[in-house]
C-alpha positions, 0 to 999 in steps of 0.5 A: 743590783744587776750582775755582769751577766745582765750586761752580757744579756744586753750584749746578746740581745744587741748581737741578735738584733744586728743579725736579724736586721742585717744593719750596722758595720759591725762587769766587774765589781764597782770599785774597779776603774780607769779612753764620728758619725752623727746619729741624727736621732730626734729627741725622744719623748720618753717619760724618763727624758721628759722628767729630766727635761722638766727638772732642768727647765724648772731650774730656770736654765743654767750652765755647767762644766764637765771635764771629760777625759776621753778626747776621742769623744769630745765632738760627740759629747759637744753635739749632745750638749747642744741638743740638750741645751736646745731642749732644757735651756741648760748649757753644758760646757765640755772640756776634754783633756787627753793625749797624755795630759795629767788630768788629776794634776790639772784638776788640782790646779783648778781646785787651787785656783777656785775653778773646779768644774761641776763634773769631772772624770776620775779613773779608779781607786787611786784617783778616788783616794785623791778626790773622795772629799770632793765627790757628791753622793749619787746613791739616790740617782735613778740610774744607779739601779740600772747598772752594776758598774757605778763607782762605789766606795767601800761603804757602798756609797755611789760617787761615780757615774759610768758612761761606758764599758770598754775593752782592749787587747790587741786590735787587728786589721782583719783583712790583713790577717786574712790575706796572711792566712792568720786566724785571729781566733788562734791568738790566745798565747805568746807562741801563737803571736810569735808565729803570726808576727813572723809570718806577717813580717815575712809578707810585708811587701805583699801585704803593703805594710811597713811593720807588723804592729803599731805601738807607742811607748814614749813615756811623756805622752803614752805612759797611760797606754804602756804603764796602765793598759798594756801592764793591765795584762800582767795584773789580770790576764787569765784571772777570774774577774774577782782575782786580785792577786797581782794588784794586791801584791803591787799595792804592797810594793811586790811583783811576781818575778815569774809572771813579770818575766813572762810579761817581759817576754811578750813585750820584747816580742811586741816591740821587736815587730813594732814600727820603730819610729812610732814605738820610740817617739810616736804620739797617740795620733801617730800610732792610730794613723799608722794602723788606720791607714793600713800600714800595720796589722795590729795596734795596742788600743781598744774599742775607744778608737772606733769614733776616730776611724771614719776620719781615716776613711777606714774600710777594712774589717777589724776586731780585738784579740787577747793580750795573751802574754803567757804560753798557756791559753788566755782566751779573753780581753780586758773589759770594764768601765774605763772611768767615771764622772763625779759631781763636785760636792761644793759646786752650786749646780749639782742638780743640773749635773744630776739631770744631765747624767740622768738624760744620758743614762735614761733617754734614747738620745742619750743612748744614741750618743754613748753607743752609736756616736761615741762607739761604746757599750752602754753600762745601763741594762735598760739601753736598747740601742745596739753598737754598730762600730766594728770594735764595739761589736767585737767587744760585745762578742767577748762580753757575750761569751763571758771571756773578759778580765778586769781592769785591775790596773785602775786600782794602782796608786795614782800616778804610778804609770806617769811617775814611775813605770812609764819610763821603764817601758820606754827604756825597754822599747828603746833597747836601753835595758834588756828583759832582765833589767826590765823585770828588776826595774819594774820590781824596784819601781813598784816597791819604791812607789808603794813606800 
């Protein structure tokens, strides 16, 4: 099996390619989880692509349906699906769900109605436990040996197709930080962030910004950002990728009060310097627009926003800094496969799904779709296409340096952020509860949910 180090090696090679050509703007254990420029590349004539095409062609065309959980790559996937249909005769219908939609709940409705898609997204251990009886075995697929982040069951069976490696921390506008005299490399502990936030806040009029941070905590739509992503720093920041201390506690209904208090200190700081309207009632689009229009220095999102930046004509440089929630330095960001695609094991189009996945994994055009168009890092070691979007390049730098932490939040019980913790983040953001109440309520919510 390929190790995370091999993904690092691919990242290094891509960075070197970027430097030499002067072009472009810019894992974990496999049971971990989970979020717009056309390349114009001609269809590759590689043998792998030809094999996939021949397999689909021999099947006599057909039609499959994929439920995708990343709305920001909807257009890119649909463009690839059109090219794929032109070559193979197989129509791939992309149904993208996002923006706070309860994807697992939607899929349950499809299952009850006898309307399950041929392929569907799932986000980690909680989702796997819900859908494990409906997942096809992908262990014999050719791409399995080319990645170390496929989703595996406890007995080693592969059931999840990885389409990306993603990373997040706190994304910054490098131009604003430079004007403010803040070095992003210094943002490795809470005190450094406090000093930077205070300085930038005092220069808002000079910098032309309305707030220091763009954060959205409204639980109805943004629970996934607060209750999963930001909370992920409590579970993993500063830990070895194999260290499951805090996620193991959570599964047993326990939290570490000292660490949760440190986390609450950081949240309080983050919320204090956030744009209030966006913080309390903003959607994902509101949060992104505020930052992309240069109105804040920071945003609590990751490299998945890359494909959306051209929509705002973003011209400033950007990068990802650590979610450094503690007083001690934690110089790294959270990076992993964000989610996976499963094949519905009772569907009649399994081979067509296998062919489509293999095309994305093994062809040049598939790599162009995932890396160049979608702005992600490929999870496949043989991929030679290097990222060009700014945050994907920043992410690759962290991966290359070996400074990443696992997405342990993806192992949480299904729905805990939606049904239990998301509203606590919102209450804290609104000021309805204080730090001590946040710590207590998070402990109670985790305990109750584990029961």
